[in-house]
N, C-alpha and C positions, 0 to 999 in steps of 0.2 A: 727701385730694386731691379737688379739685373736677373734675367731668367736664363737658365741653361737649357739649350735645345735638347729635346728628348731623342735619344738614339734608337734606331729601329734595327732589330735583328731578324734576318730571314732564315728559318730553319732549313736544313739540307735534307730533302726527302729522297734523294737519289738511292740510298741503300734500300729503302722500302720499295721503291719502284723496281729495283733489281731483284729483290726477293719475290715480288709479285710476278715478274716475268719468268722466273725459274719455276714457280708453282704452276703457271699456265702451261709451260712447256711439258712439265711432268704429267699434267692432266691429258694433254694432247697425245703424248707418247703412250701413256697407259691405255687411253681409249683405242688407239690404233692396234696395240698389242692384244687387247681384249677382243677386238674384231677378228684378228687372225686366229685366236683360240676358238672363237665361236664358229668360224668357217672350217676348222679342221675336221670335224666329224663328217662333213659333207664331201670331202675330197675322196674320190674313188668310189663313191656310191653310184649305183646304177641309175641313170636318168632316162626318162622315157623318150622315145623317138617321136617327133612331131609330124612324121610323114602321114600318119593315119588321122591326124587331127588332134584336137585337144584331148588331154587325158593325164593320167598319173601312173605311177608304177603299180598301183593297185587297181586301176581302171582299164578296161579293154580299149579305151580310146587311143592308147599309145603302145608302143612296143618297147619293152624294157631291154636295156643292154645286158650283157652277160655280167653276172656278179663277179667281183674281184676274187682272185685266188687267195689262199692262206698266206702265201709269201707277200703278196701285195698288201694284204691287210696288216701283216706284221711290219712291213716297211712304213705303212701309213701311221701305225701306232708309234713306231720309233721316231718318225719325223715329227709327229705331234708332241712327243716327249721333248725332243730337241728344241722345238719352237717354244714349248712351255718354259723350258729352262732358260732360253734366251729372253723370253718375256720377263721372267722373274729377275734375272740378272739386270736387265735394262731398267726395270722398275726400281729395283733396290739401288742401283747406281744413281738414277735420277733422284730418288728419295734422299740419298746421302748428300747429293749436290744441293738439294733444296734446304736440307737441315744445315749444311755448312754455310750456304748463302744467308739463311735466316739468322744464324749465329753472328756472322760477320755484319749483317745489316743491323742487328740489335746492338752489337758493340759500337758500330759507327754512330747509331742514333744516340746511344748513351753518351759517347764522347761529345757529340754535337750538343746534347742537352746540357752536359756539365760545362762546356765552353760558353754556351749561351747564358747559363746561370751565373758563371763567374763574371762574364762581361756585364750582366745586369747588375750584379752586386757592385762591381767597380763603378758603373754609371750612377747607381744609387748613392754610393759613397761620395762620388764627386758632386752629385746634386746636393746632398746634405751639407757637404763642406761649403759649396757655393752659397746655399741658403744661409748657413751660419755666418759666412763672411759678409753677405749682404745685410743680414740682420745686425751684425756688429757695426757695419758702416752706417746703417740707418740710425742705430742707437746713438752712435757718436755724433751724427748730424743733428739728431734731436736734442742731445745734450748741449751741443754748440749753439743751436738756435735758442734753447732756453737761457743759456748764458747771455746771448745777445739781447734777449728780451729783458733779462734781469738788469743788464747794463742800461737799457733804455728807460727803465723805471726812474721817474724823476723824484728827487728828494728823499726825505726820510719821514716815515709816519710819526706823528706826535703821540703823546700819551693820551689814552682814552679812559673813560670811566664806564663801568657797567651800569651805574645809576648815579643820579645827582647827589651831591653831598649837601643835604638839607634841601632848601628850595632852589630850583634852577633859575639862573639869570634869564632876563628877557633879551635874547640874542638879536631880536629885531631892532634893538637900539643901534647895532652896528650898521654902518653905511652899506647898502647893497644887500641886506638880509631881510627878506620878507617872511611872512608867517610860514609859507611852505618850505623855504630854505632852512628856517629855524628848526622845523620838525626833522628835516633831513640831517642837520648837524646833531640834534639830540639822538637820533637813531644811530649815528656814527659813534656816539660816546662823548660828544662835546656839549657841556651843560653850563659852564661858568666862564666868566671873563678871565678869571685867574688862570685857567688852562690856556686860553688864547694868548694871554700876556707873556707866557713862558715859551712860546713857539720861537724856533730859530728860522733862519731863511730856508733851510732845507725842509723844515716842517711846513712852512707856508707854501713852498713849491709843491710838496706832496698833496696838501689839501686842495690846492688849485687844480692839480692834475687828476685826482682820484675821487673826490667827493662830488657826486652828481649835483649840478645846479650852481656850483661855485664859479667855475669857468674863469679863474684868474682874479676874482673879486677880492680874495684875501690879501694879495699883494697890492693890487691896484688901489684899493680903498684903505689900505693901512690898518687892517683889523688888529694887529698886535699893538700898535700905538694907541688905538682907540680903547682896546680892552685894558691896557695899562692905566689909562686915565680914569676909566670907569671903576677900577678897583681901588683907587685912592680914597 
């Protein structure tokens, strides 16, 4: 039987990789913008002078700078608001890009999956057709071989009896038939000389070829003629 080689399909993961790259970029940009927002409150704040040593704005170890004016504070707030708006816009834009990339990746993955399934179905159909064709071919070969064997069977089986009609004849009277072979003939359904006397050449050939222990003795020793004489 011929076997069809199995086809292998490699899924395309490039859309998923693209989507993961977009998500990573969004996370990085968001983190950077959040750092900017976190640093805004500290811009313009008085910082201690380190001339006098270590200290803080609340400790005498340092000298604080002059506090910013109301105008500077307002400008800082306005700048913070502008940066915040920029961060929001950047984050929203990046999120939209990720959503769009995710949708495209999902669509491409779905298309790839459908194509793979269709290809698998086609391959399965081809495999089933090949198996069916091989099975049909094998069946045809088997039938042909059986026909050849039937043609090789020699002769035609004679008529057999399921039981002797009255008392069975002593088949050991025939040349080449011993007690063991006589039992074998009886088991095959041969009990009487009258049966053997009616055999044709095809019947003799069949008995010689198919009954164990005969091995050509029926034709060689002339069982039909002997049986005919014994029935007189």
